[in-house]
N, C-alpha and C positions, 0 to 999 in steps of 0.2 A: 654234653652230658643234658645241658639245658633243651637243646633242639630235640635230643632222643626223648626228653620226659615229656615235651609238648606232642611230638608225634605219637607216643603212647596214649598221652590222653585225647588227642584227636581220634585215635582208633577204637577208644574205649566209649566215646561220645557216640561216633557211627553204631559201633555195635549193639550199645542201647535204644537207639532209634529204630534201628534194623528188626529188632526184636519185637517191638514195642508196635511197629509198622502191622504186620499182619491183622492184631487185634485193633488197633485205630482203622483199618480199613473194614473189618467186619462189621465194626459200629457205625461206621459211616453207611455202609451199604445198607445195613438193617433199618437205621433210622434217618438218615438223610434223603435218600432216595425215595421212600414213600413220601417225604415232607414235600419233597419238590413235586413229584408226580400228583398228589394233592393240589398244590399249590397252580399248577398248570391245569388240571381238569377244571377248576373251579373258575377259569375265564376263558373255559371252551364250552361248548353246547351239547356236551353227550346225554341224550335221552334213549327211550326204549326206540323211538323211530328212526335214530341213526345216531353217528358219532361225528360230529362236526368240529372238527379240531383246529378250527382258525381261531383268531382273536378275539373276544368277543368283549372285553373289558370288563367292569365292575358291573355288569348287567345283573348277575347274581346276588353280588353284594346288595346292590340297592334295593333289590328283591326282598331282603332280609328285615329293613325296615317297616315294611308294608303288610308281614306276616305275622298276623296275631297269633295265630297257631304257634309260632315258633316262639315268641314272647311267653305264651302261658307255659309250654314246655320247659322254658327256662326258667319260668318261674315255681314253677313244680320242682326244677333242680335245687334251686338254690334254697328254698324253704324246706325242701325233705333233707338236704344236708346241714341245714342249720338245727333242727329239731333231733336227728337220727346222731350227731356227732356229739354235742353234750352229753346226751343220754348213755352211749357208749361208753365215753371218758369217765362219768361219774359212776356207772356201774362196774366199769372196770378197775377202777380204784377201790371202790369197796371190797369189790372182791380181792384184789390185792392186799388190802388191809386184813382181811379175814385170814389168808393163807400166810401172812407173817408169823403167825402165831404158830406153835406146835399143835397140829390137829391128826388124829389117828387116822392112819391110810391117806395122808398129805399127800405123797405122788400120785396114788391111781387117782383120788378124785381130780388133781390138775390135768389128769391126762384125759377123764371124763369131759371136765368143761370146756377142753380143747378141740374135744371130736368135731364140733359143729363148723370150726375154722376150716378143716381138712376136707369138708364137703364140698363139692362142687356147687355154686350158687343156682346152676340150672337145675340140680338135684334138692337142693333145698328149696328151690321155689315150688317145685313140683309136689314135695312132701307137705308143706304149708297147705297147698292148695287143696291137696287129697283131706289135710286135716280140719281145713275151713270149708268143707263142703256141706250145703245146706242140709241136705238129707241123711249123708251117711259118714259125715265127718266126725271124729269123736268129741271135738271142741263142742259141736252144738249137742253132743249125747250127753255129755257132761254137763252142760249148761241145763239140758233138759231134766237131768236126774236133780238138779237143785231146785228147779222150777216145779218140779212136779209133775210136769206134762213133756209133750212132745214140742220141740220149737225148732224152725226153720230160718236162721239167720242167714241172709245173703252176703255175707262177709265180701265177697270179690264182685259183687254187682252191685249193692247199696252204696250211693255216692258219699254218702257219710261213715260209712265204715271202711270202705276200702283202702282209705291211706293208714288208717290205724291196723289194717290188718297187714301191709305191706311193710310198715314199720316194724312190727313185733318181728317179723319174719327175718329182717334185716339186722336189727339189734341183737336178735337170738344168735345169729350166725357170726358176726363181728365184735361183739362184746369180749369173748374169750380172747381177741388178737390183743385189745386192749389191756384186757386182766395180765396176758402174760409180759407184754412190754413193762407196765407199769411194777408188776412183781419184781422184775429184775431191777429197775429203777430204785425201788423203796429198799430193796435187800442191800443195796449199798449205799445207804444213807449211814452217817458217820454216827454207831451208837453210843460214843463219848460223848457226843452233842446231846444226844436226846437225853441220857441219864443224866448230864450236867443241868439240864433245862429243867427235869422233873425234880432234881435237888431243889433248884432255885425255885420251885413251887409255880413254874410257868402253866399256863393252862392248854388245853390241847388245841384251840384255835391258834393261840401264839405258837406253839411249837411247829403247827403246820405252816404256818405264815413266815414265821422267821428261819427255820431249820429245813423243814420236809421240802415244801416247794421250790425255794433256790436250788437243792441240791439235784431235783429231778425234773427242773425246768427243761434243760437240753433236749432229756428223754420223750417229756410231754409234747416239744414243740415237734420233734420229728414223728412221734406216734399221729397227734393232730394232724400234719401235713398230708400224711401218708394217705389217713382214713379219709379227710377232706379231698384228697383229689380222687381217691378210689370211690368216695360218694356220687360227686358230682360226674362221673360218667357211669352211674350205676345203671344197669340193663337188665341183665341175667333174671334177678330176681322179681322183678317188677314185670319183665315180659312175658315168665312162665307163672306168673299167677293172675294176669289180669291183660297182659297184651297192650298195656294201654289205656284198657278203659275203666269202667263204661264211658263209652265214648273217646272222650280224650282227656279224663278225669286225672289218670294217673300215668301221663306221658309226659316223660323226661327228655331233654335235648337228645340224649343218646337214642331212644326210641322213636324220636321224630325222624332224626337223620336216617335209622334205618328204614322206618317207612317210604320215607322219599326215594332212597336207593333201591330198595328190594321190592317195595309193592308200588310205588308211582314209575320207577326207573327212572326219576330226574336226578342223574349221576352228579353232573356238574354244580347242580342247585346242593344236593347232598354234601359234596366237596365244599363249597363256601360255607355250609352250616358247621361242618366239621372243622375248619379252619377258624371261624369265629370261636368255637371252643377252645382251641389251641392256643389262640391269643388271650381270650380270658384267662385261662389255667394259666399262661406262662406270666401274666400280670401280677396274678397273685402269688404265686411261687418267687417273683423278682422281690414282691413287695416284701413277703413274710420274710425271706432271707436278709432284706436291708435293714428290717426292725431288728433281727436277732444281732447284725453286725454292728447296730447302734446302742443296743441293749449293752454287748461288750464292753 
């Protein structure tokens, strides 16, 4: 009887692995193969002049350290992420607090707020570029109505104004994502604890710090991690609005890698840049996950 039970258990185990195997194979094919191909290309010398697939070692990786344009693009990416992420988080939280209250047409308003998130970033960037056009854009027209004269503000050309313009477009599109996640998290906060704190005379800041924040922190962490990774690889909106200009003013690491691959045709060097980005993001994700485990 024991041998039969063991055989049945073994068959069940084999069946489980057999059922999971196709999905694992597809995931490895989609995720692992491009990674290996990228790593191989980065140690070759593939350019517009030819595909030299012989081993060239760390030539392209050593070049990264002397590439000032690369480090400028990386800095642009980091500070853009560091500014846009907190803004989206705070605005999303404030919107979520507002919609926790019973409002007229609440569901309709939530659906309207979420519309920017379902729009393609390319379309969003093109729309904002048209809206910020110096001659025919509605933004300049409205400013002109207020000023009482025609204005031609060069939003996507002026080096001082181009980053705020891109930031507005990014925040407009992805704040609803934060809002939706935080609204779901706040809706699940224990109401009895909130009522008890109110009866005890706890202030709003104390309630937030002692009750609300610990309850929503796991969700906030996931939302921040997802948006942080997404912002670090930002490409669509900036490319559509400025193509990294004026000059290289708004060039991020993704745009620079694209330029190297499809404008300069330095495929292997672009692969080395992409590999650098993968390493940086992997380090960030691992560090963040370890911090969560320590906090537990």
